PDB file of N, H, CA, C and O in Angstrom:
ATOM      1  N   UNK A   1     -10.037   4.912  24.181  1.00  0.00           N
ATOM      2  CA  UNK A   1     -10.607   4.851  22.852  1.00  0.00           C
ATOM      3  C   UNK A   1     -10.575   6.233  22.192  1.00  0.00           C
ATOM      4  O   UNK A   1     -10.300   6.354  20.998  1.00  0.00           O
ATOM      5  N   UNK A   2     -10.858   7.267  22.982  1.00  0.00           N
ATOM      6  H   UNK A   2     -11.081   7.168  23.952  1.00  0.00           H
ATOM      7  CA  UNK A   2     -10.855   8.633  22.446  1.00  0.00           C
ATOM      8  C   UNK A   2      -9.482   9.006  21.896  1.00  0.00           C
ATOM      9  O   UNK A   2      -9.380   9.655  20.855  1.00  0.00           O
ATOM     10  N   UNK A   3      -8.429   8.594  22.598  1.00  0.00           N
ATOM     11  H   UNK A   3      -8.512   8.066  23.444  1.00  0.00           H
ATOM     12  CA  UNK A   3      -7.066   8.898  22.129  1.00  0.00           C
ATOM     13  C   UNK A   3      -6.743   8.153  20.853  1.00  0.00           C
ATOM     14  O   UNK A   3      -6.081   8.693  19.967  1.00  0.00           O
ATOM     15  N   UNK A   4      -7.209   6.908  20.749  1.00  0.00           N
ATOM     16  H   UNK A   4      -7.747   6.470  21.469  1.00  0.00           H
ATOM     17  CA  UNK A   4      -6.974   6.154  19.520  1.00  0.00           C
ATOM     18  C   UNK A   4      -7.653   6.840  18.354  1.00  0.00           C
ATOM     19  O   UNK A   4      -7.078   6.921  17.268  1.00  0.00           O
ATOM     20  N   UNK A   5      -8.867   7.339  18.553  1.00  0.00           N
ATOM     21  H   UNK A   5      -9.334   7.274  19.435  1.00  0.00           H
ATOM     22  CA  UNK A   5      -9.564   8.066  17.495  1.00  0.00           C
ATOM     23  C   UNK A   5      -8.806   9.332  17.124  1.00  0.00           C
ATOM     24  O   UNK A   5      -8.719   9.686  15.948  1.00  0.00           O
ATOM     25  N   UNK A   6      -8.259  10.011  18.119  1.00  0.00           N
ATOM     26  H   UNK A   6      -8.329   9.723  19.074  1.00  0.00           H
ATOM     27  CA  UNK A   6      -7.513  11.243  17.856  1.00  0.00           C
ATOM     28  C   UNK A   6      -6.241  10.955  17.059  1.00  0.00           C
ATOM     29  O   UNK A   6      -5.794  11.794  16.276  1.00  0.00           O
ATOM     30  N   UNK A   7      -5.666   9.788  17.256  1.00  0.00           N
ATOM     31  H   UNK A   7      -6.028   9.107  17.892  1.00  0.00           H
ATOM     32  CA  UNK A   7      -4.432   9.439  16.551  1.00  0.00           C
ATOM     33  C   UNK A   7      -4.679   8.887  15.150  1.00  0.00           C
ATOM     34  O   UNK A   7      -3.747   8.778  14.354  1.00  0.00           O
ATOM     35  N   UNK A   8      -5.916   8.540  14.849  1.00  0.00           N
ATOM     36  H   UNK A   8      -6.673   8.629  15.497  1.00  0.00           H
ATOM     37  CA  UNK A   8      -6.224   8.001  13.520  1.00  0.00           C
ATOM     38  C   UNK A   8      -5.799   9.014  12.460  1.00  0.00           C
ATOM     39  O   UNK A   8      -6.162  10.188  12.530  1.00  0.00           O
ATOM     40  N   UNK A   9      -5.046   8.561  11.504  1.00  0.00           N
ATOM     41  H   UNK A   9      -4.751   7.608  11.446  1.00  0.00           H
ATOM     42  CA  UNK A   9      -4.561   9.438  10.445  1.00  0.00           C
ATOM     43  C   UNK A   9      -3.260  10.132  10.782  1.00  0.00           C
ATOM     44  O   UNK A   9      -2.616  10.712   9.907  1.00  0.00           O
ATOM     45  N   UNK A  10      -2.866  10.076  12.048  1.00  0.00           N
ATOM     46  H   UNK A  10      -3.389   9.605  12.758  1.00  0.00           H
ATOM     47  CA  UNK A  10      -1.614  10.710  12.462  1.00  0.00           C
ATOM     48  C   UNK A  10      -0.521   9.659  12.602  1.00  0.00           C
ATOM     49  O   UNK A  10       0.537   9.752  11.979  1.00  0.00           O
ATOM     50  N   UNK A  11      -0.795   8.668  13.425  1.00  0.00           N
ATOM     51  H   UNK A  11      -1.654   8.592  13.931  1.00  0.00           H
ATOM     52  CA  UNK A  11       0.192   7.619  13.685  1.00  0.00           C
ATOM     53  C   UNK A  11      -0.493   6.260  13.662  1.00  0.00           C
ATOM     54  O   UNK A  11      -1.668   6.122  14.003  1.00  0.00           O
ATOM     55  N   UNK A  12       0.284   5.262  13.249  1.00  0.00           N
ATOM     56  H   UNK A  12       1.238   5.375  12.973  1.00  0.00           H
ATOM     57  CA  UNK A  12      -0.217   3.903  13.148  1.00  0.00           C
ATOM     58  C   UNK A  12       0.781   2.957  13.796  1.00  0.00           C
ATOM     59  O   UNK A  12       1.994   3.125  13.674  1.00  0.00           O
ATOM     60  N   UNK A  13       0.243   1.959  14.487  1.00  0.00           N
ATOM     61  H   UNK A  13      -0.742   1.822  14.585  1.00  0.00           H
ATOM     62  CA  UNK A  13       1.077   0.894  15.022  1.00  0.00           C
ATOM     63  C   UNK A  13       0.637  -0.386  14.329  1.00  0.00           C
ATOM     64  O   UNK A  13      -0.501  -0.829  14.480  1.00  0.00           O
ATOM     65  N   UNK A  14       1.550  -0.971  13.569  1.00  0.00           N
ATOM     66  H   UNK A  14       2.475  -0.611  13.446  1.00  0.00           H
ATOM     67  CA  UNK A  14       1.257  -2.173  12.791  1.00  0.00           C
ATOM     68  C   UNK A  14       2.473  -3.082  12.871  1.00  0.00           C
ATOM     69  O   UNK A  14       3.582  -2.691  12.507  1.00  0.00           O
ATOM     70  N   UNK A  15       2.253  -4.293  13.350  1.00  0.00           N
ATOM     71  H   UNK A  15       1.352  -4.611  13.646  1.00  0.00           H
ATOM     72  CA  UNK A  15       3.363  -5.238  13.514  1.00  0.00           C
ATOM     73  C   UNK A  15       4.097  -5.504  12.200  1.00  0.00           C
ATOM     74  O   UNK A  15       5.266  -5.890  12.212  1.00  0.00           O
ATOM     75  N   UNK A  16       3.423  -5.300  11.072  1.00  0.00           N
ATOM     76  H   UNK A  16       2.474  -4.986  11.062  1.00  0.00           H
ATOM     77  CA  UNK A  16       4.041  -5.542   9.770  1.00  0.00           C
ATOM     78  C   UNK A  16       4.809  -4.329   9.236  1.00  0.00           C
ATOM     79  O   UNK A  16       5.481  -4.421   8.209  1.00  0.00           O
ATOM     80  N   UNK A  17       4.710  -3.209   9.926  1.00  0.00           N
ATOM     81  H   UNK A  17       4.165  -3.134  10.760  1.00  0.00           H
ATOM     82  CA  UNK A  17       5.416  -1.989   9.506  1.00  0.00           C
ATOM     83  C   UNK A  17       6.395  -1.607  10.604  1.00  0.00           C
ATOM     84  O   UNK A  17       5.992  -1.270  11.718  1.00  0.00           O
ATOM     85  N   UNK A  18       7.659  -1.661  10.291  1.00  0.00           N
ATOM     86  H   UNK A  18       7.986  -1.935   9.386  1.00  0.00           H
ATOM     87  CA  UNK A  18       8.724  -1.286  11.231  1.00  0.00           C
ATOM     88  C   UNK A  18       8.599  -2.025  12.571  1.00  0.00           C
ATOM     89  O   UNK A  18       8.894  -1.464  13.626  1.00  0.00           O
ATOM     90  N   UNK A  19       8.166  -3.275  12.516  1.00  0.00           N
ATOM     91  H   UNK A  19       7.927  -3.731  11.659  1.00  0.00           H
ATOM     92  CA  UNK A  19       8.071  -4.142  13.698  1.00  0.00           C
ATOM     93  C   UNK A  19       7.170  -3.564  14.787  1.00  0.00           C
ATOM     94  O   UNK A  19       7.402  -3.796  15.974  1.00  0.00           O
ATOM     95  N   UNK A  20       6.148  -2.817  14.389  1.00  0.00           N
ATOM     96  H   UNK A  20       5.960  -2.628  13.425  1.00  0.00           H
ATOM     97  CA  UNK A  20       5.192  -2.284  15.357  1.00  0.00           C
ATOM     98  C   UNK A  20       5.581  -0.965  15.992  1.00  0.00           C
ATOM     99  O   UNK A  20       4.897  -0.491  16.898  1.00  0.00           O
ATOM    100  N   UNK A  21       6.656  -0.369  15.538  1.00  0.00           N
ATOM    101  H   UNK A  21       7.212  -0.754  14.802  1.00  0.00           H
ATOM    102  CA  UNK A  21       7.050   0.950  16.046  1.00  0.00           C
ATOM    103  C   UNK A  21       6.013   1.968  15.555  1.00  0.00           C
ATOM    104  O   UNK A  21       5.649   1.935  14.379  1.00  0.00           O
ATOM    105  N   UNK A  22       5.530   2.865  16.413  1.00  0.00           N
ATOM    106  H   UNK A  22       5.826   2.891  17.368  1.00  0.00           H
ATOM    107  CA  UNK A  22       4.555   3.873  15.956  1.00  0.00           C
ATOM    108  C   UNK A  22       5.157   4.734  14.842  1.00  0.00           C
ATOM    109  O   UNK A  22       6.205   5.354  15.017  1.00  0.00           O
ATOM    110  N   UNK A  23       4.475   4.759  13.696  1.00  0.00           N
ATOM    111  H   UNK A  23       3.623   4.255  13.553  1.00  0.00           H
ATOM    112  CA  UNK A  23       4.932   5.521  12.526  1.00  0.00           C
ATOM    113  C   UNK A  23       3.837   6.479  12.088  1.00  0.00           C
ATOM    114  O   UNK A  23       2.654   6.262  12.353  1.00  0.00           O
ATOM    115  N   UNK A  24       4.251   7.535  11.418  1.00  0.00           N
ATOM    116  H   UNK A  24       5.212   7.712  11.203  1.00  0.00           H
ATOM    117  CA  UNK A  24       3.262   8.421  10.818  1.00  0.00           C
ATOM    118  C   UNK A  24       2.472   7.617   9.801  1.00  0.00           C
ATOM    119  O   UNK A  24       3.048   6.913   8.971  1.00  0.00           O
ATOM    120  N   UNK A  25       1.159   7.723   9.869  1.00  0.00           N
ATOM    121  H   UNK A  25       0.691   8.295  10.543  1.00  0.00           H
ATOM    122  CA  UNK A  25       0.266   6.948   9.013  1.00  0.00           C
ATOM    123  C   UNK A  25       0.624   7.136   7.543  1.00  0.00           C
ATOM    124  O   UNK A  25       0.848   8.254   7.078  1.00  0.00           O
ATOM    125  N   UNK A  26       0.672   6.019   6.825  1.00  0.00           N
ATOM    126  H   UNK A  26       0.490   5.111   7.202  1.00  0.00           H
ATOM    127  CA  UNK A  26       0.984   6.044   5.401  1.00  0.00           C
ATOM    128  C   UNK A  26       2.464   6.095   5.085  1.00  0.00           C
ATOM    129  O   UNK A  26       2.853   6.211   3.923  1.00  0.00           O
ATOM    130  N   UNK A  27       3.294   6.009   6.121  1.00  0.00           N
ATOM    131  H   UNK A  27       2.978   5.915   7.065  1.00  0.00           H
ATOM    132  CA  UNK A  27       4.744   6.054   5.924  1.00  0.00           C
ATOM    133  C   UNK A  27       5.398   4.962   6.768  1.00  0.00           C
ATOM    134  O   UNK A  27       4.732   4.234   7.503  1.00  0.00           O
ATOM    135  N   UNK A  28       6.696   4.873   6.642  1.00  0.00           N
ATOM    136  H   UNK A  28       7.237   5.465   6.045  1.00  0.00           H
ATOM    137  CA  UNK A  28       7.501   4.002   7.497  1.00  0.00           C
ATOM    138  C   UNK A  28       8.396   4.880   8.381  1.00  0.00           C
ATOM    139  O   UNK A  28       9.449   4.434   8.838  1.00  0.00           O
ATOM    140  N   UNK A  29       7.979   6.112   8.616  1.00  0.00           N
ATOM    141  H   UNK A  29       7.124   6.474   8.245  1.00  0.00           H
ATOM    142  CA  UNK A  29       8.753   7.059   9.413  1.00  0.00           C
ATOM    143  C   UNK A  29       8.262   7.017  10.856  1.00  0.00           C
ATOM    144  O   UNK A  29       7.134   7.422  11.136  1.00  0.00           O
ATOM    145  N   UNK A  30       9.095   6.533  11.774  1.00  0.00           N
ATOM    146  H   UNK A  30      10.012   6.204  11.546  1.00  0.00           H
ATOM    147  CA  UNK A  30       8.693   6.496  13.181  1.00  0.00           C
ATOM    148  C   UNK A  30       8.459   7.905  13.733  1.00  0.00           C
ATOM    149  O   UNK A  30       9.183   8.841  13.393  1.00  0.00           O
ATOM    150  N   UNK A  31       7.447   8.046  14.582  1.00  0.00           N
ATOM    151  H   UNK A  31       6.859   7.286  14.859  1.00  0.00           H
ATOM    152  CA  UNK A  31       7.192   9.345  15.200  1.00  0.00           C
ATOM    153  C   UNK A  31       8.383   9.741  16.076  1.00  0.00           C
ATOM    154  O   UNK A  31       8.634  10.930  16.274  1.00  0.00           O
ATOM    155  N   UNK A  32       9.109   8.768  16.596  1.00  0.00           N
ATOM    156  H   UNK A  32       8.905   7.802  16.435  1.00  0.00           H
ATOM    157  CA  UNK A  32      10.294   9.042  17.405  1.00  0.00           C
ATOM    158  C   UNK A  32      11.331   9.835  16.607  1.00  0.00           C
ATOM    159  O   UNK A  32      12.097  10.610  17.180  1.00  0.00           O
ATOM    160  N   UNK A  33      11.356   9.644  15.304  1.00  0.00           N
ATOM    161  H   UNK A  33      10.734   9.014  14.838  1.00  0.00           H
ATOM    162  CA  UNK A  33      12.306  10.365  14.461  1.00  0.00           C
ATOM    163  C   UNK A  33      12.066  11.869  14.553  1.00  0.00           C
ATOM    164  O   UNK A  33      13.015  12.647  14.646  1.00  0.00           O
ATOM    165  N   UNK A  34      10.803  12.274  14.527  1.00  0.00           N
ATOM    166  H   UNK A  34      10.032  11.641  14.452  1.00  0.00           H
ATOM    167  CA  UNK A  34      10.491  13.702  14.679  1.00  0.00           C
ATOM    168  C   UNK A  34      10.985  14.213  16.024  1.00  0.00           C
ATOM    169  O   UNK A  34      11.605  15.274  16.103  1.00  0.00           O
ATOM    170  N   UNK A  35      10.711  13.459  17.076  1.00  0.00           N
ATOM    171  H   UNK A  35      10.207  12.598  17.012  1.00  0.00           H
ATOM    172  CA  UNK A  35      11.142  13.886  18.412  1.00  0.00           C
ATOM    173  C   UNK A  35      12.665  13.960  18.498  1.00  0.00           C
ATOM    174  O   UNK A  35      13.207  14.867  19.129  1.00  0.00           O
ATOM    175  N   UNK A  36      13.347  13.022  17.874  1.00  0.00           N
ATOM    176  H   UNK A  36      12.906  12.286  17.362  1.00  0.00           H
ATOM    177  CA  UNK A  36      14.814  13.047  17.860  1.00  0.00           C
ATOM    178  C   UNK A  36      15.340  14.272  17.123  1.00  0.00           C
ATOM    179  O   UNK A  36      16.312  14.891  17.556  1.00  0.00           O
ATOM    180  N   UNK A  37      14.701  14.620  16.014  1.00  0.00           N
ATOM    181  H   UNK A  37      13.911  14.116  15.662  1.00  0.00           H
ATOM    182  CA  UNK A  37      15.093  15.821  15.270  1.00  0.00           C
ATOM    183  C   UNK A  37      14.973  17.055  16.154  1.00  0.00           C
ATOM    184  O   UNK A  37      15.900  17.858  16.253  1.00  0.00           O
ATOM    185  N   UNK A  38      13.827  17.191  16.788  1.00  0.00           N
ATOM    186  H   UNK A  38      13.073  16.539  16.707  1.00  0.00           H
ATOM    187  CA  UNK A  38      13.589  18.369  17.617  1.00  0.00           C
ATOM    188  C   UNK A  38      14.544  18.408  18.807  1.00  0.00           C
ATOM    189  O   UNK A  38      15.058  19.469  19.163  1.00  0.00           O
ATOM    190  N   UNK A  39      14.775  17.265  19.409  1.00  0.00           N
ATOM    191  H   UNK A  39      14.358  16.403  19.119  1.00  0.00           H
ATOM    192  CA  UNK A  39      15.684  17.190  20.558  1.00  0.00           C
ATOM    193  C   UNK A  39      17.110  17.579  20.179  1.00  0.00           C
ATOM    194  O   UNK A  39      17.830  18.179  20.977  1.00  0.00           O
ATOM    195  N   UNK A  40      17.509  17.234  18.964  1.00  0.00           N
ATOM    196  H   UNK A  40      16.924  16.746  18.316  1.00  0.00           H
ATOM    197  CA  UNK A  40      18.880  17.541  18.539  1.00  0.00           C
ATOM    198  C   UNK A  40      19.029  18.958  17.980  1.00  0.00           C
ATOM    199  O   UNK A  40      20.118  19.357  17.564  1.00  0.00           O
ATOM    200  N   UNK A  41      17.921  19.720  17.973  1.00  0.00           N
ATOM    201  H   UNK A  41      17.037  19.397  18.310  1.00  0.00           H
ATOM    202  CA  UNK A  41      18.006  21.105  17.515  1.00  0.00           C
ATOM    203  C   UNK A  41      17.657  21.304  16.050  1.00  0.00           C
ATOM    204  O   UNK A  41      17.709  22.428  15.550  1.00  0.00           O
ATOM    205  N   UNK A  42      17.301  20.229  15.357  1.00  0.00           N
ATOM    206  H   UNK A  42      17.258  19.316  15.763  1.00  0.00           H
ATOM    207  CA  UNK A  42      16.888  20.364  13.955  1.00  0.00           C
ATOM    208  C   UNK A  42      15.515  21.028  13.898  1.00  0.00           C
ATOM    209  O   UNK A  42      14.765  21.014  14.874  1.00  0.00           O
ATOM    210  N   UNK A  43      15.205  21.595  12.768  1.00  0.00           N
ATOM    211  H   UNK A  43      15.814  21.606  11.975  1.00  0.00           H
ATOM    212  CA  UNK A  43      13.912  22.244  12.589  1.00  0.00           C
ATOM    213  C   UNK A  43      12.899  21.267  12.008  1.00  0.00           C
ATOM    214  O   UNK A  43      13.254  20.228  11.454  1.00  0.00           O
ATOM    215  N   UNK A  44      11.645  21.627  12.149  1.00  0.00           N
ATOM    216  H   UNK A  44      11.356  22.471  12.600  1.00  0.00           H
ATOM    217  CA  UNK A  44      10.585  20.829  11.528  1.00  0.00           C
ATOM    218  C   UNK A  44      10.741  20.892  10.010  1.00  0.00           C
ATOM    219  O   UNK A  44      10.466  19.911   9.319  1.00  0.00           O
ATOM    220  N   UNK A  45      11.173  22.018   9.497  1.00  0.00           N
ATOM    221  H   UNK A  45      11.397  22.815  10.058  1.00  0.00           H
ATOM    222  CA  UNK A  45      11.380  22.140   8.049  1.00  0.00           C
ATOM    223  C   UNK A  45      12.440  21.152   7.554  1.00  0.00           C
ATOM    224  O   UNK A  45      12.304  20.580   6.472  1.00  0.00           O
ATOM    225  N   UNK A  46      13.491  20.954   8.347  1.00  0.00           N
ATOM    226  H   UNK A  46      13.601  21.418   9.225  1.00  0.00           H
ATOM    227  CA  UNK A  46      14.516  19.982   7.968  1.00  0.00           C
ATOM    228  C   UNK A  46      13.936  18.565   8.002  1.00  0.00           C
ATOM    229  O   UNK A  46      14.250  17.737   7.147  1.00  0.00           O
ATOM    230  N   UNK A  47      13.092  18.298   8.994  1.00  0.00           N
ATOM    231  H   UNK A  47      12.837  18.971   9.688  1.00  0.00           H
ATOM    232  CA  UNK A  47      12.423  16.996   9.065  1.00  0.00           C
ATOM    233  C   UNK A  47      11.609  16.758   7.799  1.00  0.00           C
ATOM    234  O   UNK A  47      11.676  15.678   7.213  1.00  0.00           O
ATOM    235  N   UNK A  48      10.833  17.768   7.368  1.00  0.00           N
ATOM    236  H   UNK A  48      10.778  18.645   7.844  1.00  0.00           H
ATOM    237  CA  UNK A  48      10.040  17.623   6.150  1.00  0.00           C
ATOM    238  C   UNK A  48      10.917  17.443   4.918  1.00  0.00           C
ATOM    239  O   UNK A  48      10.571  16.690   4.008  1.00  0.00           O
ATOM    240  N   UNK A  49      12.034  18.124   4.891  1.00  0.00           N
ATOM    241  H   UNK A  49      12.315  18.736   5.630  1.00  0.00           H
ATOM    242  CA  UNK A  49      12.952  17.976   3.750  1.00  0.00           C
ATOM    243  C   UNK A  49      13.501  16.549   3.679  1.00  0.00           C
ATOM    244  O   UNK A  49      13.667  15.994   2.593  1.00  0.00           O
ATOM    245  N   UNK A  50      13.778  15.968   4.836  1.00  0.00           N
ATOM    246  H   UNK A  50      13.644  16.419   5.718  1.00  0.00           H
ATOM    247  CA  UNK A  50      14.331  14.621   4.872  1.00  0.00           C
ATOM    248  C   UNK A  50      13.267  13.531   4.755  1.00  0.00           C
ATOM    249  O   UNK A  50      13.555  12.423   4.304  1.00  0.00           O
ATOM    250  N   UNK A  51      12.042  13.847   5.161  1.00  0.00           N
ATOM    251  H   UNK A  51      11.807  14.747   5.527  1.00  0.00           H
ATOM    252  CA  UNK A  51      10.934  12.878   5.137  1.00  0.00           C
ATOM    253  C   UNK A  51       9.709  13.515   4.481  1.00  0.00           C
ATOM    254  O   UNK A  51       8.725  13.804   5.163  1.00  0.00           O
ATOM    255  N   UNK A  52       9.758  13.733   3.180  1.00  0.00           N
ATOM    256  H   UNK A  52      10.557  13.498   2.626  1.00  0.00           H
ATOM    257  CA  UNK A  52       8.684  14.454   2.495  1.00  0.00           C
ATOM    258  C   UNK A  52       7.329  13.731   2.461  1.00  0.00           C
ATOM    259  O   UNK A  52       6.312  14.354   2.157  1.00  0.00           O
ATOM    260  N   UNK A  53       7.302  12.446   2.765  1.00  0.00           N
ATOM    261  H   UNK A  53       8.129  11.940   3.012  1.00  0.00           H
ATOM    262  CA  UNK A  53       6.018  11.726   2.756  1.00  0.00           C
ATOM    263  C   UNK A  53       5.177  12.027   3.997  1.00  0.00           C
ATOM    264  O   UNK A  53       3.969  11.792   3.998  1.00  0.00           O
ATOM    265  N   UNK A  54       5.802  12.541   5.042  1.00  0.00           N
ATOM    266  H   UNK A  54       6.784  12.732   5.042  1.00  0.00           H
ATOM    267  CA  UNK A  54       5.051  12.911   6.242  1.00  0.00           C
ATOM    268  C   UNK A  54       4.371  14.248   5.968  1.00  0.00           C
ATOM    269  O   UNK A  54       5.005  15.196   5.503  1.00  0.00           O
ATOM    270  N   UNK A  55       3.087  14.313   6.259  1.00  0.00           N
ATOM    271  H   UNK A  55       2.572  13.543   6.637  1.00  0.00           H
ATOM    272  CA  UNK A  55       2.322  15.529   5.987  1.00  0.00           C
ATOM    273  C   UNK A  55       2.430  16.508   7.158  1.00  0.00           C
ATOM    274  O   UNK A  55       2.491  16.116   8.323  1.00  0.00           O
ATOM    275  N   UNK A  56       2.449  17.775   6.809  1.00  0.00           N
ATOM    276  H   UNK A  56       2.399  18.093   5.862  1.00  0.00           H
ATOM    277  CA  UNK A  56       2.523  18.828   7.822  1.00  0.00           C
ATOM    278  C   UNK A  56       1.381  18.694   8.832  1.00  0.00           C
ATOM    279  O   UNK A  56       1.578  18.889  10.032  1.00  0.00           O
ATOM    280  N   UNK A  57       0.209  18.367   8.347  1.00  0.00           N
ATOM    281  H   UNK A  57       0.049  18.209   7.372  1.00  0.00           H
ATOM    282  CA  UNK A  57      -0.952  18.212   9.232  1.00  0.00           C
ATOM    283  C   UNK A  57      -0.721  17.096  10.260  1.00  0.00           C
ATOM    284  O   UNK A  57      -1.133  17.222  11.413  1.00  0.00           O
ATOM    285  N   UNK A  58      -0.071  16.015   9.848  1.00  0.00           N
ATOM    286  H   UNK A  58       0.264  15.913   8.911  1.00  0.00           H
ATOM    287  CA  UNK A  58       0.218  14.927  10.784  1.00  0.00           C
ATOM    288  C   UNK A  58       1.142  15.408  11.905  1.00  0.00           C
ATOM    289  O   UNK A  58       0.909  15.115  13.078  1.00  0.00           O
ATOM    290  N   UNK A  59       2.170  16.132  11.544  1.00  0.00           N
ATOM    291  H   UNK A  59       2.359  16.370  10.591  1.00  0.00           H
ATOM    292  CA  UNK A  59       3.120  16.625  12.543  1.00  0.00           C
ATOM    293  C   UNK A  59       2.436  17.633  13.466  1.00  0.00           C
ATOM    294  O   UNK A  59       2.614  17.581  14.683  1.00  0.00           O
ATOM    295  N   UNK A  60       1.667  18.535  12.901  1.00  0.00           N
ATOM    296  H   UNK A  60       1.522  18.578  11.912  1.00  0.00           H
ATOM    297  CA  UNK A  60       0.966  19.539  13.703  1.00  0.00           C
ATOM    298  C   UNK A  60       0.015  18.878  14.689  1.00  0.00           C
ATOM    299  O   UNK A  60      -0.010  19.237  15.867  1.00  0.00           O
ATOM    300  N   UNK A  61      -0.758  17.923  14.218  1.00  0.00           N
ATOM    301  H   UNK A  61      -0.738  17.632  13.262  1.00  0.00           H
ATOM    302  CA  UNK A  61      -1.703  17.236  15.094  1.00  0.00           C
ATOM    303  C   UNK A  61      -0.978  16.391  16.142  1.00  0.00           C
ATOM    304  O   UNK A  61      -1.399  16.346  17.298  1.00  0.00           O
ATOM    305  N   UNK A  62       0.094  15.731  15.755  1.00  0.00           N
ATOM    306  H   UNK A  62       0.436  15.768  14.816  1.00  0.00           H
ATOM    307  CA  UNK A  62       0.872  14.939  16.705  1.00  0.00           C
ATOM    308  C   UNK A  62       1.406  15.825  17.828  1.00  0.00           C
ATOM    309  O   UNK A  62       1.281  15.479  19.003  1.00  0.00           O
ATOM    310  N   UNK A  63       1.995  16.951  17.479  1.00  0.00           N
ATOM    311  H   UNK A  63       2.097  17.232  16.524  1.00  0.00           H
ATOM    312  CA  UNK A  63       2.550  17.855  18.494  1.00  0.00           C
ATOM    313  C   UNK A  63       1.451  18.450  19.373  1.00  0.00           C
ATOM    314  O   UNK A  63       1.649  18.631  20.574  1.00  0.00           O
ATOM    315  N   UNK A  64       0.301  18.754  18.784  1.00  0.00           N
ATOM    316  H   UNK A  64       0.140  18.607  17.808  1.00  0.00           H
ATOM    317  CA  UNK A  64      -0.824  19.277  19.569  1.00  0.00           C
ATOM    318  C   UNK A  64      -1.281  18.245  20.589  1.00  0.00           C
ATOM    319  O   UNK A  64      -1.486  18.572  21.758  1.00  0.00           O
ATOM    320  N   UNK A  65      -1.443  16.990  20.147  1.00  0.00           N
ATOM    321  H   UNK A  65      -1.276  16.725  19.197  1.00  0.00           H
ATOM    322  CA  UNK A  65      -1.868  15.932  21.061  1.00  0.00           C
ATOM    323  C   UNK A  65      -0.822  15.672  22.141  1.00  0.00           C
ATOM    324  O   UNK A  65      -1.168  15.448  23.301  1.00  0.00           O
ATOM    325  N   UNK A  66       0.450  15.700  21.766  1.00  0.00           N
ATOM    326  H   UNK A  66       0.731  15.881  20.824  1.00  0.00           H
ATOM    327  CA  UNK A  66       1.522  15.500  22.742  1.00  0.00           C
ATOM    328  C   UNK A  66       1.491  16.610  23.790  1.00  0.00           C
ATOM    329  O   UNK A  66       1.656  16.345  24.981  1.00  0.00           O
ATOM    330  N   UNK A  67       1.283  17.830  23.357  1.00  0.00           N
ATOM    331  H   UNK A  67       1.149  18.044  22.390  1.00  0.00           H
ATOM    332  CA  UNK A  67       1.206  18.966  24.283  1.00  0.00           C
ATOM    333  C   UNK A  67       0.023  18.808  25.228  1.00  0.00           C
ATOM    334  O   UNK A  67       0.157  19.004  26.436  1.00  0.00           O
ATOM    335  N   UNK A  68      -1.132  18.455  24.680  1.00  0.00           N
ATOM    336  H   UNK A  68      -1.241  18.295  23.699  1.00  0.00           H
ATOM    337  CA  UNK A  68      -2.327  18.274  25.505  1.00  0.00           C
ATOM    338  C   UNK A  68      -2.102  17.187  26.552  1.00  0.00           C
ATOM    339  O   UNK A  68      -2.467  17.347  27.717  1.00  0.00           O
ATOM    340  N   UNK A  69      -1.496  16.078  26.125  1.00  0.00           N
ATOM    341  H   UNK A  69      -1.199  15.947  25.179  1.00  0.00           H
ATOM    342  CA  UNK A  69      -1.249  14.966  27.044  1.00  0.00           C
ATOM    343  C   UNK A  69      -0.269  15.363  28.133  1.00  0.00           C
ATOM    344  O   UNK A  69      -0.472  15.020  29.298  1.00  0.00           O
ATOM    345  N   UNK A  70       0.784  16.076  27.778  1.00  0.00           N
ATOM    346  H   UNK A  70       0.948  16.355  26.832  1.00  0.00           H
ATOM    347  CA  UNK A  70       1.756  16.519  28.753  1.00  0.00           C
ATOM    348  C   UNK A  70       1.130  17.463  29.766  1.00  0.00           C
ATOM    349  O   UNK A  70       1.341  17.317  30.970  1.00  0.00           O
ATOM    350  N   UNK A  71       0.362  18.426  29.283  1.00  0.00           N
ATOM    351  H   UNK A  71       0.190  18.544  28.305  1.00  0.00           H
ATOM    352  CA  UNK A  71      -0.300  19.363  30.193  1.00  0.00           C
ATOM    353  C   UNK A  71      -1.293  18.651  31.091  1.00  0.00           C
ATOM    354  O   UNK A  71      -1.445  19.012  32.258  1.00  0.00           O
ATOM    355  N   UNK A  72      -1.964  17.652  30.565  1.00  0.00           N
ATOM    356  H   UNK A  72      -1.840  17.358  29.617  1.00  0.00           H
ATOM    357  CA  UNK A  72      -2.891  16.843  31.348  1.00  0.00           C
ATOM    358  C   UNK A  72      -2.138  16.095  32.455  1.00  0.00           C
ATOM    359  O   UNK A  72      -2.610  16.021  33.589  1.00  0.00           O
ATOM    360  N   UNK A  73      -0.991  15.555  32.126  1.00  0.00           N
ATOM    361  H   UNK A  73      -0.608  15.615  31.205  1.00  0.00           H
ATOM    362  CA  UNK A  73      -0.207  14.800  33.109  1.00  0.00           C
ATOM    363  C   UNK A  73       0.314  15.688  34.237  1.00  0.00           C
ATOM    364  O   UNK A  73       0.275  15.304  35.406  1.00  0.00           O
ATOM    365  N   UNK A  74       0.797  16.862  33.885  1.00  0.00           N
ATOM    366  H   UNK A  74       0.829  17.174  32.935  1.00  0.00           H
ATOM    367  CA  UNK A  74       1.367  17.711  34.939  1.00  0.00           C
ATOM    368  C   UNK A  74       0.302  18.459  35.726  1.00  0.00           C
ATOM    369  O   UNK A  74       0.582  19.002  36.795  1.00  0.00           O
ATOM    370  N   UNK A  75      -0.910  18.490  35.204  1.00  0.00           N
ATOM    371  H   UNK A  75      -1.138  18.049  34.336  1.00  0.00           H
ATOM    372  CA  UNK A  75      -2.007  19.166  35.904  1.00  0.00           C
ATOM    373  C   UNK A  75      -2.680  18.261  36.932  1.00  0.00           C
ATOM    374  O   UNK A  75      -3.358  18.739  37.841  1.00  0.00           O
ATOM    375  N   UNK A  76      -2.487  16.945  36.781  1.00  0.00           N
ATOM    376  H   UNK A  76      -1.935  16.557  36.043  1.00  0.00           H
ATOM    377  CA  UNK A  76      -3.186  16.054  37.709  1.00  0.00           C
ATOM    378  C   UNK A  76      -2.298  15.498  38.790  1.00  0.00           C
ATOM    379  O   UNK A  76      -2.761  14.735  39.637  1.00  0.00           O
TER     380      UNK A  76
END
């Protein structure tokens, strides 16, 4: 439940939006798109240029939570 609260405003899963793929809240941009950009060497600035409806705060919070979760996984 705590993680769901942390994701509120960052990402949404809704069966009526992109068939339930996790998207940045208020958009139809899958969070996977950001990860694909970063994996391919693109910058976050390029992501924002291509997807201007995604807010910087959403990306920052998403990456912070992803980092925390990863560190939690490798620490246990």
